[in-house]
N, C-alpha and C positions, 0 to 999 in steps of 0.2 A: 058049317062052312062060316056061318057069320062070327061063331064064337071065336075061330083060329083067327079070324079077321081082326076081332076086338082085341084078343090077346096080344096079337101083333104090336098093335097100335098103341097099345098101353106099354110096353116094352121100349119102342121108338122113342116114346114119350117120356120115360124115365131114364135112358141113355143120354139124351140130348140136355135134360136139365141135370143130371151129374157132370157131364162135360162143361156145362156153361160154369159151375160151381169150381170146377177145377181150374178153369182160364182165371177164375176172378181169384183165386188163390195166388197163382203164378204173378200176376200182376200186383197183387199187394205185397208179394215178396221182392219184386224187382222193384219197387218202390223204396221197401225198407232198406233194401242194398244201397240204392243210389242215395240217399240219407246219410247213410254212414260213410258213404265214398266222400259225399260232399263236405262232412265234416272234417275227415281226415285232410282232405285239399286244404281246407279253412285252416285248420293246424299249421300245415306244414308252413304254407304261405305265413302265419304268426313266426314260427319258428326263423322262417329265412330273414324275415323282416329284424328279430331280435339279434342273430347273429350277425345281421349287417350295421346294425347301430352298436355292437359289442367289437368288430372289427374296426369302425371308425373311431371309437373312442382308444382303443390300445394304440392306433395308427396315431392319435393326436399324443396320446401318453408318450410315446417311442419319439415323436417328433420334440416335444416339449424337454426331454432328456438330453436329445440330441444338442439342442439349443444350447444347454445349460452345460454341457461338457464343453462346448466351443466356446461359450463366454469364460467357462475357466480357463482354457490354454489359453486364451487371447490376455486374460488378465497375467499370468504366469508369464508369457512373453513380454509385454508391458513390464512386468514386476523386474524379468532379466535385462530388459533396457535401462530401467531406471532403480539402479541399486538403492536401498534403505539407507538413509543417510546416519552418520553417527549419532547424532541427536535423538533419533530413533529407536536406537538401539540402549540407550542408559536410561535405567530405572534410577530414579531417586528415592531414598525412605531416609527414617529418622525420628529420635526420640525426644522429649523432656521430660526430666522429672524435678520437682520442688519436693525437697525434705527438709523436715522440721526432727532433730536429733536432739536427744537427753541421753547423757552418759553420767552414770555413777559409781564412782571406782572409790573403794573405801582408804581413806586417809587424802583423799584430795577434794578440791572443790567440785560439787557437781558442775557440768558444763552444760549450756543449751545452745545450741548453735544452727543456723539457716545454710542447706547447702542446695546449688543447684548442679546439673548434668543436662548437657545439650551434646548430641550425635547427629551428623549428618552424614550419609551413606550414598554412594553409586555405584552401579555394577553396569558392566559394559559387554555385551556380547561380543566378542570379535569375530566369531565363527561357530560354528556347531560345536565344536569340543574344546574352545578357548573361550573365558571370560576372564575379565580384570576388574578387580575391587578395591576401594578406598573409601576410607572415612576419619574426617576429624570430629575429634571429641576434645571437649574440658576437662581439666585433671592433669595437665601436663607433668605435674611433679612427683608422681606415685604411679609406676607400672600396674599397682593391683587397686587402682581407684580410678574413675573418670570423676570422681566429685569437686566442687568448686565453692569454697567455705566464703559466704558472704560477709566479707570484712575488708580491712584496707584503707578505708576510708573513698568508700565508691572506687577504687581504682579499676583500671581495665583488666579482666580476665584473661588468665591464658586459655589459647585455644590452639591445638597440634595436632599432626598425623596420628590417628591411632591404628589404623591398617591400610597397609598397599601390598595386594599379592595380587597373584593370578593362578586360576585353576585350568588344567590341561587334561584332557579326558585321553589317558592313553589305551585304553578299553574300554569296554562297558562297566567295567569290573573296577578299574584302576585308575587313579585322578593323582597327576602329581600338582600340588601346592608348594608356591614357593613366594616369601618377602615376609614382610610382617602381617602376620593372618590372625583367622580365628582359630582361638584352640581346637584341633580337631579332637581334643581327649573327649571320650564318653566320661561322664560323669555320674555315678548310681544314685538317682535320687536327685539330682543336682546340688550333691554336697559338697564343699569347696576345702574339705581336708588337703590336698593337694594343690590345687589349683583354684584362685580366684577368678571369679566370673570376667573381670574386667582384665585379666591377664592375656595379653595377645602377643605370643610368642614368635621370635623372628630366624628365620631359617628356611629348610624345605622338608616338606611331608609327603608322605608315599600313602593314599589313601585307599582301603579295600572296601568295597560294598558288594557282596555275592551272597546269593542261596541264603539268607541269613545271619551269614559271616559279616562283621564289620572290624576294622581295625585300622593302626597306620604305623609306619616306621619313621621317624623324625631325627632330625640334625638340627641343633638349634646354636646359635652365634648368642652366648649371654655376654660376655667383656670383651675386647680387644685391647690387647697392647704391643703398645709399641719395644721390639727389645723383650718380649717375655711371652711365657707359653700364655694363651687364650685360654677362657674359661669356655668350655663348650660343654654340651647336654647331648645323648645320643640315646635313644629309647624307643620302646615301642609300644602298642596294645593289641589285643585281639579280644573280640567279645560274639559269643553264638547266643541267636535267638533262638529259644526252643517254642513252638507254639503249642499251648495246651488248650483244654476243653472251655474251661474258663476264662482264659487269658495267656500269658506269656511268660517267659523266663529267661532273663539276660546274665548270662555267666562272664564274666570277662576277666583278664589279668593284664597287667601293665607293669614296665621297668623303664625307669630311668637312672641315666648314669652321668653323673657330673665330672667335667675331667677339669682337673685343677682347682678346686673350690678348697681344699685343704692345704692351710700356710697361706692362704690370700685372706683379702680383706673381703667382708660380704659384698652381695653383687650389688649396685646401683650406687648406693650412698655410704655403703659400709656399715651401715647399722646391722647388727645383729639379730634383733627380734626375738629375743629368746633361745638363738641356737649359741652353743658353746664356743667361748673362743678363748684365748690365751691373755697374757698382759698386754699384749702389744696391740689386740683389737682382731688379731687373726683369727680364721675359722681352726677348731681342732678336729674336727672330722672332715671326711668326704662324704658324700652322698648318694649312694646306690640304692635307690628306691624300689622296692617290690611292692605290690599293691594287686591284693584278688578283692572281687566285690562280685553283690548279686543281687538282681533286682526282680521282683514279681508284680506284674502289671495286668489290673482287670478292669472291670465296671462291677459299682455298686448303684441302684437307682439310679442306671443309666448315667453315672457320672466316674471319669476317672477315679481308679484309687491304685494306690502301688506302695509296696513296703520294699524296704532295702537294708544292706549291711556292705560296709566296707573296711578293710584293713589294709595298713601301710607299715611295711618295715626299713628303717635304713640299716642293710646290710654291710655297712664301713663304721657303725657305732656299735660301740660295747654294751652301753649304758644309754638311757634315754632314747630308745631307738623305734617306738611302734606307737602305732596312733588307731584308732577305729571311729568307725561311724555309724549310725544306724537311725532309722526312723521310717516316717510313712506320710503319705499326701493323700489328699481326698479333693475331686472338684478342680475345676479351670476357668478360669477369666476367659471368656471366648465373647464375650458381648454385654450390651445393658442386662442387668439383673443376676448375671452369674457370678460364679464366686468360687474361690479355692481356700483350702488350710494346709498346713504340714506341720511337721515335730521333727526335729534333729537333734540326738545327740553326740557330743563329740567328746574324745579325752585323745588328747594329743600331745606326747613327750615331745622333749627339747629339743631332741636330735633327729626326730621322725621327717622332718620334712623342711624344703628350705621356705625359710621363714618369709622372705621377701614375696615370695609368691602363693601363699597359703592366703585364706581367709582373712583381710583385711580388717572386717569387723569382729570376727568372732574371739573374746578374749582381748579385746583392745588391739588386735593384730600380731600375729606369729603364733608358734605353739607354745607348748609347757604351760597348756590351758584346759579346762573342760566345762562342761556343761550343758545348757538346752537352748534349744532356739525355736521359736513360734512364730509362725508367719502366716498371715490372711490376706487376701485379696478381694474385691469387688468392684464389679463394672459397671461404671455411672452411663456413662452414652458411650456411641460408636467409637473406638480407639480411644476412649478414657476410662481411668480406673483410679481407686485406692488401693493403697498398700500399705501393711503393718509389719514390722518384723522387732520380737522383742528377745532379748538374748540375755540370759540370767548364767554368767560362768564365773569361773574362781581362775583368776590369774596365779602363775607362780604356784601352781599345782603340787608340784612336789618337793617344794622346800618347806621350813619351818615355821613359815609365815604367810600361807596362803592368803591372797586377795580377794574379795568378792568384789565383782565387776557387773553392773548391769547396763546395759542400752538398749533404747526404746529410738524406734524411726518410724516418721509416719510420712507418705507418699502419697504425690499427684502425679499422674501419670498422662502424660499425651505421645500418641503414636502418629505417624503420618506416613502417607507413601505419595 
């Protein structure tokens, strides 16, 4: 009996101990769960605080953007209430060039002279589609030159209207220009076989610029006569730019038809400048000029490089009717320490072009000449540069006695806006 009681007591003692251990495990588990729950609550509180800060920053940003928009609108309204003045819409620019020039034409005394050129320009934006331009310049005694020689016993130098024209944008691709204008013709390699850089034609031009196509249709008044037919010029030009992997290729054609030149004295001053004339000094030929040109542009060592070729023919002349030019250029004067150089060869027959309008320096001015032209430039300071041009030419190239002609020009150039 006692043994049974002892065994029962042992069993009860063991069961109580196990129960106690089980309770301890439950309490430990609850504590661990409570700890995890507290950590989650703390994280939720931190996230809520961060979201509140982000929300406040977003609200502040939107308020600043709204304030800026309101300020812009207020400025626009004020601008509408107070229109921009004419003075604010005028932009002035210009340049000055001092030139030392040496000329050696065989059979004549060598010539050394100092020359200046000053040009002052202004552009006024009338509205979004219309602008008006004018320019005053020295050298009013030659349509193909703005130079004024320093001589005449310190007399006052001539200064006249060089340009006066407007540009009106008919569409995004078409612009109408009228007046005494900047020449709209594209010149491959900047060659002056047909047009001297200083020639500013007078009349009307419709200019195209769209998707790599550029061109113009022109009608110019060359000479006006009272009681006789005027000398006019009608023409056009079309160029296409082809984008290549390493550069671009510009191919173009031009046609210029002069009306009533034949049988008249040469335009401007009556001097033929190597064009063929009869015994009375009147032009023997009319001048209908066809030109084809190519120019390839790329970069070498991060500097612009180009090569070009151009051919012209007067379709109204039977002899001495063609000319060509080719050359290359490298570099660009765009600031202090920058430089460029170029080479051009031209061969122009006597009646290939109108003498009064082509390069006034090459071969002494006028066609019936051929030879080399070397140019170079160097940037000194901002808007200040030096330039050099050397002409090694042959005048009266098709005669029995051609004449060697050398010309050296050294320029100091200032530009301002």
